[in-house]
FISEDO-202729 format. One record per residue (C-alpha): x, y, z; residue number from 0. Coordinates in steps of 0.2 Angstrom, whole numbers. Example, Ala and Ser with C-alpha at 12.3 -4.5 7.8 and 13.67 -1.06 7.14 Angstrom:
2
xx 62	yy -22	zz 39	num 0 .
xx 68	yy -5	zz 36	num 1 .
This chain:
404
xx 481	yy -44	zz -494	num 0 .
xx 475	yy -60	zz -504	num 1 .
xx 480	yy -77	zz -499	num 2 .
xx 493	yy -85	zz -510	num 3 .
xx 500	yy -103	zz -510	num 4 .
xx 515	yy -105	zz -500	num 5 .
xx 531	yy -112	zz -508	num 6 .
xx 539	yy -127	zz -499	num 7 .
xx 551	yy -122	zz -485	num 8 .
xx 564	yy -135	zz -492	num 9 .
xx 567	yy -122	zz -506	num 10 .
xx 585	yy -117	zz -502	num 11 .
xx 582	yy -98	zz -502	num 12 .
xx 569	yy -101	zz -488	num 13 .
xx 576	yy -115	zz -477	num 14 .
xx 583	yy -102	zz -464	num 15 .
xx 565	yy -98	zz -460	num 16 .
xx 565	yy -113	zz -449	num 17 .
xx 579	yy -106	zz -438	num 18 .
xx 575	yy -103	zz -420	num 19 .
xx 578	yy -84	zz -421	num 20 .
xx 562	yy -83	zz -431	num 21 .
xx 544	yy -85	zz -425	num 22 .
xx 529	yy -92	zz -435	num 23 .
xx 523	yy -75	zz -440	num 24 .
xx 540	yy -70	zz -447	num 25 .
xx 539	yy -86	zz -458	num 26 .
xx 522	yy -82	zz -464	num 27 .
xx 527	yy -64	zz -468	num 28 .
xx 542	yy -70	zz -478	num 29 .
xx 533	yy -83	zz -488	num 30 .
xx 518	yy -71	zz -492	num 31 .
xx 531	yy -58	zz -498	num 32 .
xx 540	yy -71	zz -508	num 33 .
xx 524	yy -75	zz -517	num 34 .
xx 520	yy -57	zz -520	num 35 .
xx 537	yy -53	zz -527	num 36 .
xx 536	yy -68	zz -539	num 37 .
xx 520	yy -60	zz -546	num 38 .
xx 523	yy -41	zz -546	num 39 .
xx 542	yy -38	zz -547	num 40 .
xx 549	yy -38	zz -564	num 41 .
xx 567	yy -32	zz -570	num 42 .
xx 567	yy -14	zz -568	num 43 .
xx 576	yy -5	zz -583	num 44 .
xx 590	yy 7	zz -580	num 45 .
xx 581	yy 21	zz -589	num 46 .
xx 569	yy 32	zz -580	num 47 .
xx 574	yy 26	zz -563	num 48 .
xx 565	yy 40	zz -554	num 49 .
xx 548	yy 35	zz -561	num 50 .
xx 552	yy 16	zz -557	num 51 .
xx 556	yy 21	zz -539	num 52 .
xx 540	yy 31	zz -537	num 53 .
xx 530	yy 16	zz -545	num 54 .
xx 538	yy 4	zz -533	num 55 .
xx 534	yy 15	zz -518	num 56 .
xx 516	yy 16	zz -523	num 57 .
xx 515	yy -3	zz -526	num 58 .
xx 523	yy -8	zz -510	num 59 .
xx 512	yy 4	zz -500	num 60 .
xx 496	yy -2	zz -508	num 61 .
xx 501	yy -20	zz -505	num 62 .
xx 504	yy -16	zz -486	num 63 .
xx 522	yy -20	zz -486	num 64 .
xx 528	yy -2	zz -481	num 65 .
xx 519	yy -3	zz -464	num 66 .
xx 533	yy -14	zz -458	num 67 .
xx 546	yy 1	zz -460	num 68 .
xx 537	yy 12	zz -448	num 69 .
xx 530	yy 10	zz -430	num 70 .
xx 514	yy 15	zz -422	num 71 .
xx 498	yy 7	zz -428	num 72 .
xx 488	yy 23	zz -427	num 73 .
xx 500	yy 31	zz -440	num 74 .
xx 499	yy 16	zz -452	num 75 .
xx 513	yy 5	zz -444	num 76 .
xx 511	yy -14	zz -442	num 77 .
xx 514	yy -13	zz -424	num 78 .
xx 519	yy -1	zz -410	num 79 .
xx 537	yy -5	zz -412	num 80 .
xx 547	yy -10	zz -427	num 81 .
xx 550	yy -28	zz -428	num 82 .
xx 568	yy -29	zz -433	num 83 .
xx 567	yy -47	zz -440	num 84 .
xx 552	yy -43	zz -451	num 85 .
xx 562	yy -28	zz -457	num 86 .
xx 576	yy -39	zz -461	num 87 .
xx 566	yy -53	zz -469	num 88 .
xx 557	yy -40	zz -480	num 89 .
xx 574	yy -32	zz -486	num 90 .
xx 581	yy -49	zz -489	num 91 .
xx 567	yy -55	zz -500	num 92 .
xx 565	yy -39	zz -510	num 93 .
xx 584	yy -38	zz -513	num 94 .
xx 583	yy -56	zz -520	num 95 .
xx 570	yy -50	zz -533	num 96 .
xx 575	yy -32	zz -536	num 97 .
xx 588	yy -20	zz -529	num 98 .
xx 577	yy -5	zz -533	num 99 .
xx 562	yy -13	zz -524	num 100 .
xx 573	yy -15	zz -509	num 101 .
xx 580	yy 2	zz -510	num 102 .
xx 562	yy 9	zz -511	num 103 .
xx 557	yy 0	zz -496	num 104 .
xx 572	yy 4	zz -485	num 105 .
xx 572	yy 22	zz -489	num 106 .
xx 554	yy 24	zz -483	num 107 .
xx 560	yy 17	zz -466	num 108 .
xx 576	yy 26	zz -465	num 109 .
xx 569	yy 43	zz -472	num 110 .
xx 555	yy 43	zz -459	num 111 .
xx 565	yy 34	zz -445	num 112 .
xx 568	yy 50	zz -435	num 113 .
xx 550	yy 54	zz -435	num 114 .
xx 545	yy 37	zz -430	num 115 .
xx 557	yy 37	zz -415	num 116 .
xx 557	yy 55	zz -410	num 117 .
xx 544	yy 65	zz -419	num 118 .
xx 529	yy 73	zz -410	num 119 .
xx 511	yy 67	zz -412	num 120 .
xx 508	yy 80	zz -425	num 121 .
xx 523	yy 76	zz -435	num 122 .
xx 519	yy 58	zz -435	num 123 .
xx 501	yy 60	zz -440	num 124 .
xx 507	yy 72	zz -454	num 125 .
xx 520	yy 61	zz -462	num 126 .
xx 520	yy 42	zz -457	num 127 .
xx 503	yy 37	zz -464	num 128 .
xx 508	yy 43	zz -481	num 129 .
xx 525	yy 34	zz -479	num 130 .
xx 516	yy 18	zz -475	num 131 .
xx 503	yy 19	zz -489	num 132 .
xx 516	yy 24	zz -502	num 133 .
xx 509	yy 42	zz -506	num 134 .
xx 524	yy 51	zz -499	num 135 .
xx 543	yy 47	zz -502	num 136 .
xx 555	yy 50	zz -488	num 137 .
xx 573	yy 55	zz -487	num 138 .
xx 587	yy 55	zz -474	num 139 .
xx 599	yy 69	zz -476	num 140 .
xx 615	yy 67	zz -465	num 141 .
xx 630	yy 65	zz -476	num 142 .
xx 640	yy 80	zz -483	num 143 .
xx 655	yy 82	zz -494	num 144 .
xx 667	yy 82	zz -479	num 145 .
xx 656	yy 73	zz -466	num 146 .
xx 651	yy 55	zz -470	num 147 .
xx 656	yy 42	zz -457	num 148 .
xx 662	yy 57	zz -446	num 149 .
xx 645	yy 64	zz -442	num 150 .
xx 651	yy 76	zz -429	num 151 .
xx 661	yy 85	zz -443	num 152 .
xx 646	yy 91	zz -453	num 153 .
xx 645	yy 109	zz -458	num 154 .
xx 628	yy 113	zz -463	num 155 .
xx 621	yy 126	zz -451	num 156 .
xx 604	yy 131	zz -444	num 157 .
xx 602	yy 147	zz -434	num 158 .
xx 586	yy 151	zz -425	num 159 .
xx 577	yy 167	zz -429	num 160 .
xx 561	yy 170	zz -419	num 161 .
xx 550	yy 155	zz -424	num 162 .
xx 560	yy 148	zz -438	num 163 .
xx 577	yy 142	zz -442	num 164 .
xx 588	yy 148	zz -457	num 165 .
xx 599	yy 134	zz -465	num 166 .
xx 614	yy 136	zz -475	num 167 .
xx 625	yy 122	zz -482	num 168 .
xx 625	yy 106	zz -492	num 169 .
xx 621	yy 88	zz -491	num 170 .
xx 627	yy 74	zz -503	num 171 .
xx 624	yy 56	zz -508	num 172 .
xx 606	yy 59	zz -502	num 173 .
xx 595	yy 43	zz -507	num 174 .
xx 578	yy 49	zz -515	num 175 .
xx 586	yy 66	zz -518	num 176 .
xx 576	yy 74	zz -531	num 177 .
xx 560	yy 64	zz -529	num 178 .
xx 557	yy 64	zz -510	num 179 .
xx 541	yy 73	zz -503	num 180 .
xx 551	yy 77	zz -487	num 181 .
xx 569	yy 76	zz -480	num 182 .
xx 574	yy 74	zz -463	num 183 .
xx 590	yy 85	zz -463	num 184 .
xx 603	yy 86	zz -449	num 185 .
xx 612	yy 103	zz -446	num 186 .
xx 623	yy 111	zz -434	num 187 .
xx 615	yy 122	zz -421	num 188 .
xx 629	yy 124	zz -409	num 189 .
xx 621	yy 121	zz -392	num 190 .
xx 637	yy 112	zz -387	num 191 .
xx 653	yy 107	zz -396	num 192 .
xx 655	yy 93	zz -408	num 193 .
xx 641	yy 80	zz -409	num 194 .
xx 631	yy 88	zz -396	num 195 .
xx 627	yy 103	zz -406	num 196 .
xx 617	yy 95	zz -420	num 197 .
xx 598	yy 96	zz -423	num 198 .
xx 586	yy 87	zz -435	num 199 .
xx 573	yy 95	zz -446	num 200 .
xx 559	yy 90	zz -458	num 201 .
xx 561	yy 100	zz -474	num 202 .
xx 549	yy 99	zz -489	num 203 .
xx 556	yy 102	zz -507	num 204 .
xx 546	yy 118	zz -509	num 205 .
xx 554	yy 127	zz -494	num 206 .
xx 561	yy 144	zz -499	num 207 .
xx 580	yy 142	zz -501	num 208 .
xx 580	yy 123	zz -504	num 209 .
xx 587	yy 116	zz -521	num 210 .
xx 592	yy 100	zz -528	num 211 .
xx 610	yy 106	zz -533	num 212 .
xx 615	yy 90	zz -543	num 213 .
xx 609	yy 73	zz -547	num 214 .
xx 621	yy 59	zz -545	num 215 .
xx 623	yy 44	zz -556	num 216 .
xx 631	yy 29	zz -547	num 217 .
xx 635	yy 11	zz -553	num 218 .
xx 619	yy 5	zz -546	num 219 .
xx 605	yy 16	zz -553	num 220 .
xx 596	yy 24	zz -538	num 221 .
xx 589	yy 42	zz -536	num 222 .
xx 603	yy 51	zz -528	num 223 .
xx 607	yy 70	zz -526	num 224 .
xx 617	yy 84	zz -519	num 225 .
xx 606	yy 96	zz -509	num 226 .
xx 610	yy 114	zz -506	num 227 .
xx 602	yy 126	zz -493	num 228 .
xx 603	yy 145	zz -496	num 229 .
xx 595	yy 154	zz -482	num 230 .
xx 582	yy 141	zz -481	num 231 .
xx 569	yy 145	zz -469	num 232 .
xx 561	yy 131	zz -459	num 233 .
xx 548	yy 133	zz -445	num 234 .
xx 553	yy 129	zz -428	num 235 .
xx 538	yy 117	zz -428	num 236 .
xx 548	yy 106	zz -441	num 237 .
xx 561	yy 103	zz -429	num 238 .
xx 562	yy 84	zz -424	num 239 .
xx 565	yy 82	zz -405	num 240 .
xx 575	yy 94	zz -395	num 241 .
xx 588	yy 106	zz -401	num 242 .
xx 605	yy 98	zz -400	num 243 .
xx 598	yy 80	zz -401	num 244 .
xx 602	yy 77	zz -419	num 245 .
xx 617	yy 66	zz -417	num 246 .
xx 607	yy 55	zz -405	num 247 .
xx 592	yy 55	zz -417	num 248 .
xx 603	yy 50	zz -432	num 249 .
xx 613	yy 36	zz -423	num 250 .
xx 596	yy 29	zz -416	num 251 .
xx 589	yy 29	zz -433	num 252 .
xx 604	yy 21	zz -441	num 253 .
xx 605	yy 8	zz -427	num 254 .
xx 587	yy 2	zz -431	num 255 .
xx 591	yy 0	zz -450	num 256 .
xx 610	yy -5	zz -450	num 257 .
xx 606	yy -24	zz -447	num 258 .
xx 593	yy -23	zz -462	num 259 .
xx 608	yy -18	zz -473	num 260 .
xx 615	yy -35	zz -469	num 261 .
xx 599	yy -43	zz -474	num 262 .
xx 598	yy -34	zz -491	num 263 .
xx 616	yy -40	zz -494	num 264 .
xx 610	yy -58	zz -490	num 265 .
xx 596	yy -56	zz -503	num 266 .
xx 609	yy -51	zz -516	num 267 .
xx 620	yy -65	zz -511	num 268 .
xx 606	yy -78	zz -511	num 269 .
xx 601	yy -73	zz -529	num 270 .
xx 619	yy -74	zz -535	num 271 .
xx 621	yy -92	zz -528	num 272 .
xx 604	yy -96	zz -536	num 273 .
xx 609	yy -90	zz -553	num 274 .
xx 627	yy -98	zz -551	num 275 .
xx 619	yy -115	zz -546	num 276 .
xx 607	yy -114	zz -561	num 277 .
xx 622	yy -110	zz -573	num 278 .
xx 634	yy -123	zz -565	num 279 .
xx 621	yy -137	zz -567	num 280 .
xx 617	yy -134	zz -585	num 281 .
xx 632	yy -127	zz -593	num 282 .
xx 641	yy -140	zz -604	num 283 .
xx 660	yy -140	zz -604	num 284 .
xx 672	yy -153	zz -610	num 285 .
xx 660	yy -166	zz -610	num 286 .
xx 652	yy -164	zz -593	num 287 .
xx 643	yy -150	zz -584	num 288 .
xx 652	yy -136	zz -575	num 289 .
xx 646	yy -142	zz -558	num 290 .
xx 655	yy -159	zz -560	num 291 .
xx 672	yy -150	zz -559	num 292 .
xx 679	yy -150	zz -541	num 293 .
xx 685	yy -132	zz -543	num 294 .
xx 666	yy -127	zz -546	num 295 .
xx 660	yy -137	zz -532	num 296 .
xx 673	yy -129	zz -520	num 297 .
xx 667	yy -112	zz -526	num 298 .
xx 649	yy -116	zz -523	num 299 .
xx 653	yy -123	zz -506	num 300 .
xx 662	yy -107	zz -501	num 301 .
xx 648	yy -97	zz -507	num 302 .
xx 634	yy -106	zz -498	num 303 .
xx 644	yy -107	zz -481	num 304 .
xx 648	yy -89	zz -482	num 305 .
xx 630	yy -85	zz -484	num 306 .
xx 624	yy -96	zz -470	num 307 .
xx 637	yy -88	zz -458	num 308 .
xx 632	yy -70	zz -463	num 309 .
xx 614	yy -75	zz -461	num 310 .
xx 617	yy -81	zz -443	num 311 .
xx 625	yy -65	zz -438	num 312 .
xx 611	yy -55	zz -446	num 313 .
xx 597	yy -64	zz -438	num 314 .
xx 606	yy -65	zz -421	num 315 .
xx 607	yy -46	zz -421	num 316 .
xx 589	yy -44	zz -427	num 317 .
xx 583	yy -56	zz -413	num 318 .
xx 593	yy -47	zz -400	num 319 .
xx 586	yy -30	zz -404	num 320 .
xx 569	yy -37	zz -404	num 321 .
xx 573	yy -43	zz -386	num 322 .
xx 577	yy -25	zz -381	num 323 .
xx 596	yy -27	zz -381	num 324 .
xx 608	yy -15	zz -387	num 325 .
xx 616	yy -22	zz -403	num 326 .
xx 630	yy -9	zz -408	num 327 .
xx 643	yy -23	zz -410	num 328 .
xx 632	yy -36	zz -416	num 329 .
xx 624	yy -26	zz -429	num 330 .
xx 642	yy -20	zz -435	num 331 .
xx 647	yy -38	zz -436	num 332 .
xx 632	yy -43	zz -446	num 333 .
xx 634	yy -28	zz -458	num 334 .
xx 652	yy -30	zz -461	num 335 .
xx 651	yy -49	zz -463	num 336 .
xx 636	yy -49	zz -474	num 337 .
xx 641	yy -35	zz -486	num 338 .
xx 659	yy -42	zz -488	num 339 .
xx 653	yy -60	zz -490	num 340 .
xx 640	yy -54	zz -503	num 341 .
xx 653	yy -45	zz -513	num 342 .
xx 663	yy -62	zz -513	num 343 .
xx 648	yy -73	zz -518	num 344 .
xx 643	yy -61	zz -532	num 345 .
xx 660	yy -60	zz -539	num 346 .
xx 661	yy -79	zz -539	num 347 .
xx 644	yy -80	zz -548	num 348 .
xx 651	yy -68	zz -561	num 349 .
xx 666	yy -80	zz -563	num 350 .
xx 655	yy -95	zz -565	num 351 .
xx 645	yy -86	zz -579	num 352 .
xx 661	yy -81	zz -588	num 353 .
xx 659	yy -68	zz -602	num 354 .
xx 640	yy -69	zz -600	num 355 .
xx 641	yy -63	zz -582	num 356 .
xx 648	yy -46	zz -587	num 357 .
xx 634	yy -42	zz -601	num 358 .
xx 625	yy -26	zz -596	num 359 .
xx 609	yy -30	zz -586	num 360 .
xx 612	yy -49	zz -584	num 361 .
xx 606	yy -54	zz -567	num 362 .
xx 623	yy -56	zz -560	num 363 .
xx 630	yy -41	zz -568	num 364 .
xx 616	yy -31	zz -560	num 365 .
xx 620	yy -39	zz -543	num 366 .
xx 639	yy -34	zz -545	num 367 .
xx 634	yy -16	zz -546	num 368 .
xx 620	yy -17	zz -532	num 369 .
xx 632	yy -24	zz -519	num 370 .
xx 646	yy -12	zz -520	num 371 .
xx 638	yy 3	zz -512	num 372 .
xx 632	yy -8	zz -497	num 373 .
xx 650	yy -10	zz -491	num 374 .
xx 650	yy 9	zz -490	num 375 .
xx 634	yy 17	zz -485	num 376 .
xx 627	yy 17	zz -467	num 377 .
xx 645	yy 14	zz -461	num 378 .
xx 659	yy 8	zz -472	num 379 .
xx 667	yy -9	zz -468	num 380 .
xx 682	yy 0	zz -460	num 381 .
xx 671	yy 10	zz -449	num 382 .
xx 662	yy -6	zz -443	num 383 .
xx 679	yy -14	zz -439	num 384 .
xx 682	yy 1	zz -428	num 385 .
xx 665	yy -1	zz -420	num 386 .
xx 668	yy -19	zz -416	num 387 .
xx 685	yy -17	zz -410	num 388 .
xx 681	yy -3	zz -398	num 389 .
xx 666	yy -12	zz -392	num 390 .
xx 675	yy -28	zz -387	num 391 .
xx 689	yy -18	zz -380	num 392 .
xx 677	yy -8	zz -369	num 393 .
xx 668	yy -24	zz -363	num 394 .
xx 685	yy -33	zz -359	num 395 .
xx 690	yy -18	zz -349	num 396 .
xx 674	yy -17	zz -339	num 397 .
xx 674	yy -35	zz -335	num 398 .
xx 692	yy -34	zz -330	num 399 .
xx 689	yy -20	zz -318	num 400 .
xx 674	yy -29	zz -310	num 401 .
xx 685	yy -44	zz -307	num 402 .
xx 699	yy -34	zz -298	num 403 .
């Protein structure tokens, strides 16, 4: 990757790189990516989103950024284990510049995460190098019409017949649906009741009985689809991990990437504050600039403080995971706080821009649409609240029992 001049760390969007959660190589990575984004990422139009996403995956792969979304140097990864802080810094930086670029990067990691964590050597060698170089697009197919946050309620079924499985059912809200080169699909195999009877499979789009049943349009233009399986035959060799391990595989994959959702929200929020500051310090109103008004100053102060609070929670969680700690509660706190804060910050930015802020394709209008899904996917805010509450209650009860 060619060397580029480094922007000064006094730049407000980069000042957090001096925090003790981050090491010198994290700082270097973020600055190099910031420079690359400034040159290569332009506004992505709302038309032909599929082609735009394909192009971004290729560009990110060619530039070497996708290798941070997978693990295993022999399979194209940057290192033997995913560096959570690098993952977060990458998503935060990409999100600042382009929501679709962040989406493209994140889905390469999430879509191949089960293979990275639980795939056998043959599966890793087949898929991960292509994910890393951008020649194959990955997808993660877990959600169903009646099973979103309640993964144990999924109904898509897979029955073993000799050396292959037969899948029947549906998946929905599947990112990269319709453009992916492979899907990691979770189906019920009934080795045990509930979550212990789910298995993961790698399915390619030309598998007999697989179809894209519907393309889904949402407020932030991303490739999404509903998938259908009609007696879809999948070789047993395409199973990821052991039969009945699917819930464990799905949760482990989500645990890796949930903190990075918070980082993406930070990127959106930082861009909103950047735009709001530019507007407030230049907009003439009643004989002064907008930033001279105390009401505007109060709004900007709240925005900046919320971003820093969310960033501290995000990089605490990322740092803890990189130390080998379990971060179920910390990741939930980060995801909940960062996404909710970003929604508030972006709404405030739209208000500062007034009518201009709701013009289609204006930077803050795009951010307004980009942030809303983050409060839902990979665990809605209400689910994060349950995770946090249950976690701290369990910790209290354990500590209380030990002191009796």
